[in-house]
C-alpha positions, 0 to 999 in steps of 0.5 A: 500500500502506498500513500498516494498523498506523497506522490507527484503527477507521474507517480513518483515519490515527490522530492522536496528541497528546502533552502535553509533550516532556520525558523521558517524552513526548519519548522515547516520542512521539519513537520513535513519530514515528520509527516512522511514527506521526502524532504532534503535541506540545502545547508552550509557546512557549518549548519550541516555539522550542527544539525548532524550532531544535534538533530533538528529539534523543534519546540512547538505547541504543535508538539515537540519533534526531534528528527535526523533530517536529510542534509545536502551541500550545494556541490552535492545538488542534482536536478531531482526535486519536484518542489524547492522551498526557499526560506533563507533571509532575503539578503542571502538570496543571491548566494542561495541562487548561486547554490541552486544553479545545478537545479535550474529548469527542474522543479517548482520554486516557492519562495517564503521571503518578505516583500515582493522585490525578490521575484525579479531575481527569481523570475530571471533565474528560473523563469516566471512560469516556474516561480510561485508566490508563497508566504509563511506566518509563524513566530519562531527563532533559531537557537545556537544549538540549531533548535527551533522554538515556536512562540505563541498559539497563533496559526502556523500557516504557509500559503502558496499559489500561482501568481497567474492565479489561474494555474494552481493545478500544478500545485495540488500534489504539494498542497495535498502533502502539506495537508498531511502535516500539523501546520495549516496550509492554504492554496491561494487563488489570489496570492499576489494580494496575499503577498501584499497583505503579508508585507503590510502585516510584517512591516507593522509588526516588525516596525513597532517591535524594532522601534520600541525594542520590545513585544507588542504587548509591552507597547500597548500597555503604555499610553498611545502605544495602541494608536501608534501601532494602529497608525503604522498599520494604516500607513502600510495599508494605504501603500498597498491600496495605492497599488490596487491591493485593497484590505477590507475594513473588517479584515483590517480591523481584525488584524489591528485588534489582534496585534494590539491585544493586551499582553501579546508576547509577539515580537517580529523575527527582525526584533529577535535578530536585533537582540542577537546582534544579527543582520536584518531585512529592514531594506527588503521590508521597510526600505522597499515599501517606502520606495513604493510609497514615494512613487505614489506619493503616500506619506508614511512618517512612522514607517520611515522612523522605523526604517531610520532606527534600523539604518542606525542599528545596522551602521552600529553593527557594521562598526562593531 
């Protein structure tokens, strides 16, 4: 008996390559592996050593797991994968594409990166028809021992779809595989809108938590904290709407309510990176969105403040 859920359109076991084994790739790839999918992680030598010695440990409300994943280095890659999930930091994308040179022309590419500017590079490398839209919703962090800790009880979701919005059939086999795992999955027929909504959301949460250097809950317990977060969301929402991506009032109100909930422990991964003195994606999340705003003459003073704060942080990091 074969579980047909794990097979591709020609009856072969679907092979999934995950680029990166951090808070996104490691989490979702790890739970895919646990569910029985054929998953391989493309890693750097240092990470391979750590994970080979310690295994991939995930601490989560979905259940803790500890697996020995399939790991591969760039010089070992072969064009055998049906789906390639790209989950590195956006500023590492150029190196990741160099690492993936051996698989050009084979497989569906699903990036889980922030913003939308990365599609230019991906389309040029793999062809627009092979690059899907993808986004991940999770609050997690990568510890020095290679373990991944998932925070909170919010949804852990990946969403993907063809940017054409009319050709999602090619994604159905992978969608069925994801449905066997413990996380939530959505096959979207409006992925371009979803990508903009995610950009608005992450810009707000990352902007607020890095501007004040704390969790959302620690911001809203002070006077004006809730208003600042709400106004920042409005700025980002207006930018999206200026490009034709509308967020309905009811949906927007529910999002603002969730991110201004008292006692929320949520911090954006960007703030967790700051706490580790690591590089951040402020250019891809804040900088690119501000550039979009400037083109359409949308005022966004709070977002600009968040961006300047991170530019100063980055400058300090470079000096040290």
